[in-house]
VEXDREN-2710 file (C-alpha; in Angstrom, 1 decimal):
% VEXDREN-2710
k/r/px/py/pz
1/MET/-0.8/4.9/-6.9
2/LEU/-3.2/4.8/-9.8
3/VAL/-2.3/7.1/-12.7
4/GLY/-5.5/9.0/-13.6
5/ARG/-8.5/11.3/-12.9
6/LEU/-11.9/11.1/-11.8
7/LEU/-14.0/12.7/-14.4
8/PHE/-17.3/13.7/-12.6
9/GLN/-20.3/13.3/-14.9
10/LYS/-23.7/11.5/-14.3
11/SER/-21.4/8.4/-12.8
12/CYS/-17.6/8.7/-12.2
13/THR/-15.1/7.5/-14.9
14/ILE/-11.5/6.3/-13.9
15/VAL/-9.1/7.4/-17.0
16/ALA/-5.8/5.6/-16.4
17/LYS/-3.0/5.1/-19.0
18/GLU/-4.0/2.6/-21.5
19/ALA/-7.7/1.9/-20.2
20/SER/-10.8/3.6/-18.3
21/ILE/-13.4/2.0/-16.2
22/ASN/-16.8/3.5/-15.6
23/PHE/-17.7/2.9/-11.6
24/GLY/-21.3/3.9/-11.5
25/HIS/-21.4/2.9/-7.8
26/LEU/-18.3/4.8/-6.5
27/GLN/-19.2/6.8/-3.8
28/VAL/-17.1/10.0/-2.8
29/LEU/-17.8/10.8/0.6
30/ASN/-16.3/14.1/1.3
31/LYS/-15.2/17.3/-0.4
32/PHE/-12.2/18.3/-2.1
33/LYS/-10.9/21.1/-4.2
34/PRO/-11.0/20.3/-7.6
35/ILE/-7.6/21.6/-9.5
36/SER/-9.5/22.5/-12.9
37/LYS/-13.3/22.8/-13.5
38/ASN/-14.0/19.1/-14.1
39/SER/-11.1/17.1/-12.4
40/VAL/-9.4/16.2/-9.4
41/THR/-6.1/14.5/-9.0
42/PHE/-7.0/10.8/-7.4
43/SER/-4.5/11.6/-4.6
44/ASN/-6.5/14.5/-2.9
45/LEU/-9.5/12.1/-2.4
46/ARG/-10.0/10.7/1.0
47/ASN/-12.6/8.5/3.0
48/TYR/-13.9/7.0/-0.2
49/SER/-15.1/3.2/-0.9
50/PHE/-16.4/1.3/-3.6
51/SER/-17.1/-2.4/-4.2
52/LYS/-17.5/-4.4/-7.4
53/MET/-19.6/-7.2/-7.9
54/ASP/-17.8/-11.0/-7.8
55/GLY/-17.6/-11.1/-11.8
56/ASP/-16.7/-7.7/-12.3
57/LYS/-13.1/-7.8/-11.3
58/HIS/-9.7/-7.0/-13.1
59/SER/-8.6/-10.1/-11.8
60/LYS/-9.1/-13.5/-10.2
61/LYS/-8.4/-13.8/-6.5
62/LYS/-5.3/-16.2/-5.3
63/THR/-4.4/-17.8/-2.1
64/LEU/-1.0/-18.5/-0.7
65/GLU/-0.4/-20.9/1.9
66/ASN/1.8/-22.6/4.1
67/ALA/1.6/-24.3/7.6
68/ASN/1.3/-21.1/9.3
69/TRP/-0.6/-18.4/7.3
70/LYS/-2.8/-17.9/4.4
71/ILE/-2.6/-14.8/2.3
72/LEU/-5.2/-13.8/-0.3
73/VAL/-4.8/-11.6/-3.0
74/LEU/-7.7/-9.6/-3.6
75/PRO/-8.2/-7.3/-6.5
76/ALA/-9.6/-3.9/-6.5
77/ALA/-10.4/-0.8/-8.4
78/GLN/-8.7/-0.8/-11.7
79/ASP/-5.2/-2.9/-11.1
80/ASN/-5.1/-2.5/-6.8
81/LEU/-4.1/-5.7/-5.1
82/MET/-5.0/-6.0/-1.5
83/TYR/-4.2/-8.8/0.6
84/LEU/-5.9/-10.7/3.5
85/ILE/-3.6/-12.5/5.9
86/VAL/-4.8/-15.0/8.1
87/ASP/-2.9/-16.4/11.1
88/LYS/-3.9/-20.3/11.3
89/GLY/-3.5/-20.7/14.7
90/SER/-5.3/-18.0/16.5
91/LYS/-7.6/-17.4/12.9
92/GLU/-6.9/-13.7/13.5
93/ALA/-6.2/-11.5/10.4
94/PHE/-4.8/-8.5/8.8
95/ALA/-6.1/-6.6/6.0
96/VAL/-3.1/-4.9/3.8
97/ASP/-4.3/-1.6/2.0
98/PRO/-8.2/-2.7/2.0
99/LEU/-9.4/-0.3/-0.7
100/ASP/-12.5/-2.6/-1.0
101/PRO/-13.5/-3.0/2.7
102/GLU/-16.9/-4.7/1.8
103/TYR/-14.9/-7.4/-0.3
104/MET/-12.3/-7.2/2.4
105/LEU/-14.6/-8.1/5.2
106/LYS/-16.5/-10.7/3.2
107/GLU/-13.4/-12.7/2.8
108/ALA/-12.5/-12.6/6.0
109/LYS/-15.4/-14.1/7.0
110/ASP/-15.3/-16.9/4.5
111/GLN/-12.0/-17.6/6.0
112/LYS/-13.8/-17.9/9.5
113/ALA/-11.3/-15.4/10.6
114/THR/-11.4/-12.4/12.8
115/LEU/-10.3/-8.8/11.3
116/THR/-7.9/-7.3/14.0
117/GLY/-5.7/-5.1/12.5
118/ILE/-5.1/-2.9/9.0
119/LEU/-1.3/-2.7/7.4
120/THR/-1.3/0.3/5.3
121/THR/1.6/1.0/3.1
122/HIS/1.0/4.6/2.5
123/HIS/-1.7/7.4/2.5
124/HIS/-2.9/7.8/-1.0
125/ALA/-6.4/7.3/-1.3
126/ASP/-6.3/4.2/-3.4
127/HIS/-4.3/2.5/-0.8
128/ALA/-5.7/4.1/2.4
129/GLY/-9.0/5.5/1.2
130/GLY/-11.1/2.2/2.6
131/ASN/-9.6/2.5/6.1
132/LYS/-12.4/4.2/7.8
133/LYS/-15.3/2.4/6.5
134/LEU/-13.5/-1.0/7.1
135/VAL/-13.2/0.2/10.9
136/GLU/-16.8/1.3/11.2
137/LEU/-18.0/-2.0/9.4
138/VAL/-15.9/-4.1/11.9
139/ALA/-16.9/-1.6/15.1
140/SER/-21.2/-2.3/13.7
141/GLU/-20.2/-6.0/14.0
142/GLY/-18.6/-5.5/18.1
143/GLY/-14.8/-5.3/16.8
144/LYS/-11.9/-3.1/16.7
145/LEU/-9.3/-2.6/14.2
146/ALA/-5.8/-1.5/15.2
147/VAL/-4.6/0.9/11.8
148/TYR/-1.2/0.6/11.4
149/GLY/1.0/3.0/9.4
150/GLY/4.0/5.4/8.6
151/ASP/2.3/8.8/8.3
152/ASP/0.0/10.9/10.0
153/ARG/-1.7/11.4/6.9
154/ILE/-3.5/7.7/6.7
155/ASP/-7.1/7.7/7.5
156/ALA/-8.2/6.2/11.0
157/LEU/-4.3/5.6/11.7
158/THR/-4.3/4.3/15.4
159/ASN/-0.6/2.9/15.2
160/LYS/2.1/4.8/13.8
161/VAL/5.2/2.6/13.0
162/GLY/9.0/3.3/11.4
163/GLN/11.9/1.8/10.6
164/ASP/12.4/-2.2/12.6
165/ASP/9.1/-1.7/14.4
166/LYS/7.4/-5.0/15.2
167/ILE/4.0/-6.0/14.6
168/THR/2.3/-9.2/15.7
169/LEU/-0.7/-11.1/14.5
170/GLY/-1.0/-14.2/16.6
171/SER/1.8/-16.3/16.1
172/LEU/3.2/-14.1/12.9
173/GLU/5.5/-11.5/13.4
174/PHE/6.4/-8.6/10.9
175/ASP/8.9/-6.1/10.3
176/CYS/8.4/-3.0/9.5
177/LEU/10.6/-1.4/6.8
178/PHE/10.7/2.5/6.3
179/THR/10.8/3.0/2.7
180/PRO/10.2/6.9/1.9
181/CYS/10.2/8.1/-1.7
182/HIS/7.1/7.4/-3.4
183/THR/5.4/9.1/-0.2
184/SER/7.4/10.6/2.8
185/GLY/6.0/8.1/5.3
186/HIS/5.7/4.6/2.9
187/ILE/5.9/1.2/4.8
188/CYS/6.7/-2.0/3.7
189/TYR/5.6/-4.9/6.2
190/TYR/7.8/-8.2/6.0
191/LEU/6.3/-11.1/7.1
192/LYS/9.2/-13.4/8.5
193/THR/9.8/-17.6/8.5
194/ALA/12.0/-19.2/10.7
195/ASN/13.6/-20.8/7.9
196/PRO/13.2/-18.8/4.7
197/VAL/14.6/-22.0/2.5
198/VAL/11.8/-24.1/4.0
199/GLN/8.8/-21.6/4.3
200/LYS/9.5/-18.7/2.0
201/PRO/8.8/-15.0/3.9
202/ALA/6.8/-12.2/2.4
203/VAL/6.8/-8.5/1.8
204/PHE/3.9/-6.4/1.1
205/THR/5.8/-3.6/-0.7
206/GLY/2.9/-1.0/-1.5
207/ASP/4.0/1.4/-4.2
208/THR/7.7/1.2/-3.6
209/LEU/8.7/-2.1/-5.5
210/PHE/6.6/-3.7/-8.0
211/ILE/7.4/-7.1/-10.2
212/ALA/9.9/-5.2/-12.5
213/GLY/9.3/-1.9/-11.3
214/CYS/9.0/0.9/-8.6
215/GLY/6.9/3.8/-7.5
216/ARG/7.5/7.1/-8.7
217/PHE/9.2/9.7/-6.7
218/PHE/6.4/11.8/-5.6
219/GLU/8.0/12.9/-2.4
220/GLY/11.4/11.6/-2.0
221/THR/14.7/11.1/-3.9
222/ALA/16.7/8.7/-5.7
223/GLU/18.8/8.4/-2.5
224/GLN/15.8/7.5/-0.8
225/MET/14.4/4.6/-3.4
226/HIS/18.0/3.2/-3.7
227/ASP/17.9/2.9/0.2
228/ALA/14.3/1.3/-0.1
229/LEU/15.1/-1.4/-3.2
230/ILE/19.1/-2.2/-2.6
231/GLU/20.0/-1.5/1.2
232/LYS/16.4/-2.5/3.1
233/LEU/14.3/-4.9/0.1
234/GLY/17.4/-6.2/-1.6
235/ASN/18.8/-7.7/1.6
236/LEU/15.9/-9.5/2.6
237/PRO/16.1/-13.4/1.9
238/ASN/16.0/-14.0/-2.2
239/GLU/13.4/-16.4/-1.3
240/THR/11.0/-13.5/0.1
241/ASN/7.8/-13.4/-1.9
242/VAL/6.9/-10.1/-3.4
243/LEU/3.7/-8.8/-2.9
244/CYS/3.2/-5.3/-4.3
245/GLY/0.1/-2.8/-4.4
246/HIS/-0.7/-3.1/-8.2
247/GLU/-0.8/-5.0/-11.3
248/TYR/1.7/-3.4/-13.3
249/THR/4.3/-6.2/-14.3
250/ILE/3.4/-6.6/-18.2
251/GLY/4.1/-2.8/-18.5
252/ASN/7.0/-2.5/-16.3
253/LEU/8.5/-5.6/-18.3
254/LYS/8.0/-3.6/-21.4
255/PHE/9.8/-0.7/-20.1
256/ALA/12.7/-3.0/-18.7
257/LEU/13.1/-4.8/-21.6
258/SER/13.9/-1.5/-23.7
259/VAL/16.5/-1.1/-21.3
260/GLU/18.0/-4.9/-21.4
261/PRO/16.3/-6.1/-24.6
262/ASP/18.8/-9.1/-24.7
263/ASN/17.7/-9.9/-20.8
264/GLU/16.5/-13.6/-21.3
265/TYR/15.2/-13.6/-17.5
266/MET/13.0/-10.4/-18.5
267/GLN/11.9/-11.9/-21.8
268/ASP/10.5/-15.4/-20.2
269/LYS/8.8/-13.4/-17.3
270/ILE/6.8/-10.9/-19.8
271/SER/5.9/-14.1/-21.9
272/TRP/4.5/-16.1/-18.7
273/ALA/2.7/-12.8/-17.4
274/ARG/1.0/-12.3/-20.8
275/ASP/0.0/-15.9/-20.7
276/GLN/-1.4/-15.2/-16.8
277/ARG/-3.0/-11.8/-17.6
278/THR/-5.0/-13.7/-20.7
279/GLU/-6.8/-15.7/-17.9
280/LEU/-7.0/-13.1/-15.6
281/ASN/-4.7/-14.1/-13.1
282/VAL/-2.6/-12.0/-10.9
283/THR/1.3/-12.0/-11.5
284/VAL/2.1/-12.1/-7.8
285/PRO/4.1/-12.9/-6.2
286/SER/7.7/-12.8/-7.7
287/THR/10.6/-13.2/-5.4
288/ILE/13.2/-10.9/-3.9
289/GLY/16.0/-12.9/-6.0
290/GLU/13.9/-13.1/-9.2
291/GLU/13.4/-9.0/-9.1
292/LYS/17.2/-8.7/-8.9
293/ARG/17.1/-10.2/-12.6
294/ILE/14.1/-8.7/-14.1
295/ASN/13.7/-5.5/-12.4
296/PRO/15.7/-2.6/-13.9
297/PHE/15.6/-0.1/-10.5
298/MET/16.8/-3.2/-8.8
299/ARG/19.6/-3.6/-11.4
300/CYS/21.1/-0.1/-10.9
301/ILE/23.9/-2.0/-9.3
302/ALA/24.6/-4.4/-12.3
303/PRO/27.6/-3.4/-14.6
304/GLU/26.0/-4.3/-17.3
305/VAL/23.4/-1.9/-17.0
306/GLN/25.7/0.6/-15.8
307/LYS/27.9/0.2/-18.9
308/LYS/25.0/0.2/-21.3
309/LEU/23.7/3.7/-20.1
310/GLY/27.5/5.1/-19.6
311/ILE/26.6/5.8/-15.7
312/SER/28.6/4.2/-13.0
313/ASP/27.0/5.7/-9.8
314/PRO/23.8/3.5/-9.0
315/VAL/22.0/6.2/-7.5
316/THR/22.6/8.6/-10.2
317/LEU/21.5/5.6/-12.9
318/LEU/18.3/5.0/-10.5
319/GLY/17.4/8.3/-11.1
320/LYS/17.8/8.2/-14.7
321/LEU/15.8/4.8/-14.8
322/ARG/13.1/6.5/-13.2
323/GLU/13.3/9.5/-15.5
324/MET/13.1/7.3/-18.2
325/LYS/10.2/5.3/-17.0
326/ASP/8.3/8.3/-16.5
327/ASN/8.4/9.4/-20.1
328/TYR/8.4/5.8/-21.8
329/LYS/5.7/5.2/-24.1
330/PRO/5.8/1.7/-25.8
END
């Protein structure tokens, strides 16, 4: 979730941990109750949308492709990442967390693909806030979208899903992984392939798993995050591409190196990530196998991390690491 507040002036400014960006064209489409005279928490917003001009994005878009599908990584807001998944055979497409619905629809049209559904990882407005507008845009052109998600709070939800549910897109199949903690209804979507070594699968992890990080425990516990990271995501093939909901990699790796300063995988990754961000390239995807080497939260089962922090129980250690990250100041 984007950590910030909306301060309402003549135009709106999103103030985040390290930077602020002015969006004069931000449209808030409904009413809400502020928690103080001048501000509201970002998670209270619903049904908003904004579209940034092509030259005014935090990152360049990126394309991943194999014989069966194409995935476009699309930037939104200050650091959000949306995804367009196109089945090459049917030319049908899904949008993942389409925060910027106009941009998402434009990219689908550029691919000559027909949007048929939305995969929503969780209900927070910076992930589900574009759903209603995208449904309306597609409907205005004679189409219809199925909106998948695991939480009744998701805007425009039509198909509620849970653990081990299957979703198809043309010839593609997704497994739903129920990963509550960041929110109580969080779902990760695992795009399978017949042979993970030959064709890498992909998993869309929202705000559960980031590159070298994990989401805050807003509505859950360390036990739940352990189940999500270690038992569910950690048991996917190591080759699986990790496609997360935010571009947080450098900040996450700074914290990771404060835990394991001698970890050469982390050192190499942060050097690479800085080079990528200098060119406005996204740092996704990583892989599940790589996360086991660079992600301190997935390394709660590593003996060297347990020894360093003096905590042998992985769940307790995971909770401690989250507490450390919440209070971390680089």
